[in-house]
N, C-alpha and C positions, 0 to 999 in steps of 0.2 A: 618400492613404495614411495621413494623420495624423488622420482622423476617428475618433471613439471607436469606431464600429462595426467599424473595421478592427483594433482592438487585441485582444490576448489577454485571457482571462478575468481579472477582478479588476484590470485595468489601465486601465479606461475613463477614470478621472480623471487618469491619469499623464501627465506632460508628455514622457515618453520616446518617441522615435520607434521604430517597429517594429525598425529595425536595432539600436538600443540594447537593446531588450528581448531580441532574439535573441542578441546578444553576451553579455548578462548571464546568460541561461539556459545558454549553452554554457560559459561560464567557471565557473559554479557546478558543473556536472558534472565538469569537470576538477579543480576544487578538491577535490571529494570523493575523487578518485583520488590527489591529490597526496601524502598520507602514505604511499602504498604504493610498494614496490619493483617493478621490472619482473617479478621472480619472483612477487610477490604477485598482480599483475594477470593472470597467465597461468593460475592454478590454478582448476580447477573441482572443488569439494569434494563435489558430489553431482549427479545428473542434473537435479534441479529448479533448481539454481543455475547461474549463468553467470559466466565470468571477467570481471573488470572490463574487461579489454581488449576483450572481445566487446561489452559494453555501450557502450563508447566508440565502437566502430565501427558497431554496429547503429543507434544514434541518428543517426549521420551517413547511413547507408544509407537511413533513412526519408526524410530530406529529398531525398537524391539521387534515389531511386526514384520518389517520388510528386510531386515538384515540379520538380527540375532536368532530369530526362530529357526531359520533354515541354514544360517551361515556359521554358527558357533556351536560345535559339538558339545553336548551336555548342558546347554543353556537351560536354566530353570526360570520360569516366569516369577516375577515378584508377587503377583496376585493373579490368579486365573481369570477373575471377573473383570480385571482392568481391560482385557481385550475388547469387550463390548462397551464398557463404561467410557472409554476414551477414544473410541472409533468416531471419526467425524462424519464422513459421508461415503465410505468405501463399502458399497453393497457386496462386492466380491469377497470382502474379508469376513463378513457375517453381521451379527446383530449390532445395533447401535442404541445408545441411550438417546431419547428425544432431545433435539437441540434446545427447544424452549425450556427444558427442565434441567439444564446443567446447573443452574443456580440452586437447585434443590439438594445438591450433593453435599450435605454437611459432613458426610463421611465418603471417602477417606479424609482425614485431617490434612492440613497443610504440611505438618511435619511428616506425615506418611508419604505425601506426594514428593517431598524433597528426598526422603529415603528411597523412593522409587527411582528418582533421577540418579542418585548415587549408584544404585544397583545397575541401572542401564549404562551409566558412564563407565563403571568398572568393567562391565562385559564388553563394551565397545572398545576399550583400550586393548583388551585381549584380542578382539576381532581385528583391530588395526595392526596388531603385531604379526598377523598371518598373511601369507601371500594371497592376493585376490585378483580375480579376472577384471578386465577393463569394464565389462558389463556390470559387475557387482560394484565396482568403484564408482560407476556412473550413478548407481542408486544411492551410494553414500553421499555423493555430491548433491543429488536431489534432496537428501535429508538435510544437508546443511542449508540449502536455499529455502527449504520448507520452514526450517526454524527461523531463518531471517524474516520470512513473511510473518511469522507469528510474533516476532519481536515488535513489528509495527502494529499488528493487531492488538497486542497487549496494551500499547500506549493509546490506541484508539478507544479500546474498551474501558481502560482505566479512566480516561477523560470523561466518557459518557457516564460512567458509574459515579464519579465524584461530583459531576454536575447535577446529579439528582439529589444530592445531599443539601438541605437548607443551609448548612454551615458554610457551603462553598469552599471546602478545604483545598489547599494546594497539594499537588503531587510532589512538587519540589519548589523550593524557594526560587524566585526569579533572580537570574544573574544580573549584574550591573549592565546597563544598556546605554549606548551612546545617545547623545541628543537626537531626537527624532527630527529629520529634515523632510522637506517636501519630496515626493517622488518625482523623478525626471519626467519631462514631457514624453508622451507616447509617440514612438516613431514606427513607421512601417518598413519592414525589410522584404524586398521583392525577390521572387524566385521565378525563373522562366519556365515556360511550358516544356514538356518533353516526357519521354519514357523514363521511368524511375524504377530502380530495383528496391524492393522492400522485403522485410522479413529476414530471419537469420539464415545464413548460408550453410549451417551445419547439417548433419544427416538425420539425427533422431533426438530423442529426449536426452540431451547431454551426452551423446555417444562418446565414449572415451573418458568422460569424467573430468575433462581438462578445462582450459581457459575458454573454450568454445561452448561451455555449458549454456543451454537455453531451455525454456519450457516448450513443450510440443506445440502450444498455440502460437509460437513466434515463427513458425515455418509452415510450408516450405517457402523459400525465397522465390519471389516472382516479380513480374513487371506490371506496373500500373501506369496509366497515362494521367499526368497532372497538367491541368490548364495553368496559365499564369496565376499566381496568387501572391499575397503578401501576409506576413505574420507580424503581430505586434511585438514591440521590443521588450515588453514586460507584462507582468500579470495585472489584471484589473485590481484596483486598490479599494480599501474600505471606503474612502471618500467618494470614489466614483460610484460604488454600489449604493452608498447612501443617497446620492443624487437620484439614482433610479428609484429608490424607495420613496423619496420626497416628491417625485413626479408621478406618484400613484402606481408604481411598478407592480405592487401586489393586488391592485384593485382594477387593473385594466385587462379585461379578458382577451383583447386583441393581441396581446403580447405573448399569450400562453398557448402551448399545446393543450388539446382538450383534456388529456389525462393529467397534465400539470395543473391546469385550472381546478380540476376536481380534487387533486391532492392538496393544494394550498388551502382550499376551502374546507376540506374534510379535517385537516390537521391544524387549521387556523394559523398557518405560517404567514408572518408579516415581516420577517427578517431572517438572516442566516441562523442556523443552529447555534446556540450558546449566546446569542445577543440578547440583551435586556436593557430596558430604558429606566433610569432612575433620576428623578428631579430634572428631566429634560436632557440628561446626558446618556449617551449610548456606551454601554459596557459589554464586555464579553467574557465568558468563562474560559480560562486557559489551563494548561497543565501547571501554571504558576498561580492559579487562583483567579479571582475576578480582577480584570484589568480594564482601564479605559481603552476605547477604540482609538487606535492610531490611524488617522486618515491615510497616511502614506504607505501603510503596510498592505500587503495583498489580502483581499477578502478570502475567507476560507469557510469550509463547512457549508457549501452550497450544493444542492442536488443538480443533476443534469437538467431538470425542469427549470430551476432557477437560472442556471448558466445560459440556457437557451432563451429564456425570457429576457435576461439582461442583454444578450446579443441582439434580440429583436428590437429592444428599446434603443440600444447604442446605434443600430443601423440607421435610425431616424435623426441622430444628432449630427450636426455639421462636421464635427471633428472626427467622427467615426463612421461616416457615411458608408453604407453597404457592408458594415461589419457583420460577422457571423462567427460561429465556432469553426475551428479547423477540422478537416478530416484527419483521421489517424495517419494517413499516408503523407499528407502535407506536413504534419508535425514531424514524422520520422525523417522525411527527406531533409528538412531543415536541421533537425537535431543531429543527424549523422555527420554534419559538417562542424559540430561543436565539440569541444573537449568536455569530458564528463567531470564537471566540477560544480560545487554548490554547497548548500546547507543540508547536510545529511546527518543521520545517526552515525557517529564515528566512534566505534567501541562503545563505551558507556557515556560518551559526551553527547549531550542533548541540548540544542538550542530550540526550545519548544515554541517559538513563534517565527513565522516566515518574515523575512527582512525586506525593507525597502532598498532598492538599488539606485545608484547614482550614475548610470551610464546610458548612452543612447544605443549601445550595441545590444544584441539579443541577450537578455538576462533571464536567469531562473529557468532556462530550458530544463535543466536537471535540478532536483532538490527543491526545497521549500514546500511546494504543494503539487500534488497530482493535478494534471490539467485535463478537464473534460474535452473530448472530441465529439464531433457529430456522427461518428461511426458506430454502427451497431456491432456488438461483439459476435463475430461470425467466423467460420472456418476459412482459412486461405485455400485457394485452389490446390487440390491434391492432399489436403490435410488428412492424416490418419492418426487417431489416438494411439498412444503407446500400448503395447500388449500388457495384459495382466491388470491387476487392481489399480496400478498407477495411471492406467488409461482413463480413469475417472477424475484425474486431477483437474483437468481444464475443459475437456471437450463436452462433457454433459451439461455444462452451464452456458452453452452457446445459444441462448434464447433470452429475449427480454432483458438484455444488459447493454450497457454502453462502455466504450473503451476510454480509459484514462492513460495518460502517458507522463513519464518524466521523473517519478519518485517524489518524495516529500522529505521534510526534516526528520521524519521518523523512519525513513528507509535506510538500511545499512549502505554505506558508501559503495562497497564492492558488489552490491546486489543488482544495480541498475545498468541498463544499456539502452541504446537507441531503439532496439527492436522489442523491448519489454512491453507487454500488453496487460495492463491491469483492467479490471472490469467490475462494475457494480450496477445494480438496478437503477433506473432513472430517478426514483424517489429517494435513494440513499444519500445521506449527507453527514453521517458521523465519521466518515473517512476524511483524511486531510486533503481536501479537494479545492481547487481554485479555477480561475477562468483566464485563458489567453484568447484574444480575438484574432480572427483572420479576415481577409476580404479578397 
């Protein structure tokens, strides 16, 4: 059990046993919920979000359903109805509670959900003490990565929930911040045309459960032809996005895709999510409460529609002539040459605002904000979903979504890689998303 191939991604050189890795992961999830009241944990602020209480239970459900039920002799369910109550979208598992009604679950209580987590944790420690096949260990590693995804979802959903409160409460107090300086000038980094290999080179859904873990939507590895392109040295800033707004960005139909134009008018969007104007000053709601907009910080919480409209506007400006959104393969070919470093969720350490950078080198490729690409979320050539219920993890969502790359400040540091494909519908903007231009 202590061989490197049995450890989760990014932990191959770690001296921690799998039991310690599992315990740390589970502790981090609960620490993210720690600043919240029981009332906070029960609220569902929109159908796309889930209550924190549900996240805490569902991540336990995953280990229980896919590992303990069949893999630990004598295992007894904490509550038989939890199997349907905390199933997310796995039709092969059975019944599900309707997603838009997760906020109606006043019972079980938050205390009972934590008791459920203790029950599953104790059983998992027993499970980890037993010899397991590489296939089963791969499922364990998937469970770890699944919970890391929900750690980011918890923060996304907490922020949306708190933003709906007229008191504008902070999730955490803001840490001390260095003096805000101007963002560096945007530079273009050029990449030559040629055949490029993209996608993960592994075999299947984290086969072997080791450092080569990846989700099935990241493969198979294949070749794509890339024409000459250039990628911006940094993300688009609040100040630059404000210029777009002041130039009529939300009122000029020629900048928008048809569905985007319909969306902004149906929902009355005139600024990124969480922005509000008071006495002529722009503010935005953050996990640290209401804060003034820092012009040099990267703009966040924009939909694909808004990112695409900004790129259309930027392409008509002299300094950004011919600008557009990158394809996911352009992004990956550039990112594969960079070290994975940046502003991430590191344990329980959270810097909940993306930062301005002061370098002309490519910055923020990883961390800070997920970056919209112009690529539809579609299967790679030769893609086959994993067998069994986990085959529903990614493949069945390959329609009407766009790919984002790179991770955010709420993404666990050891969760991201150049081949990682996040995806959201074009109208979604409660995720921690930003804009990097290409041309």
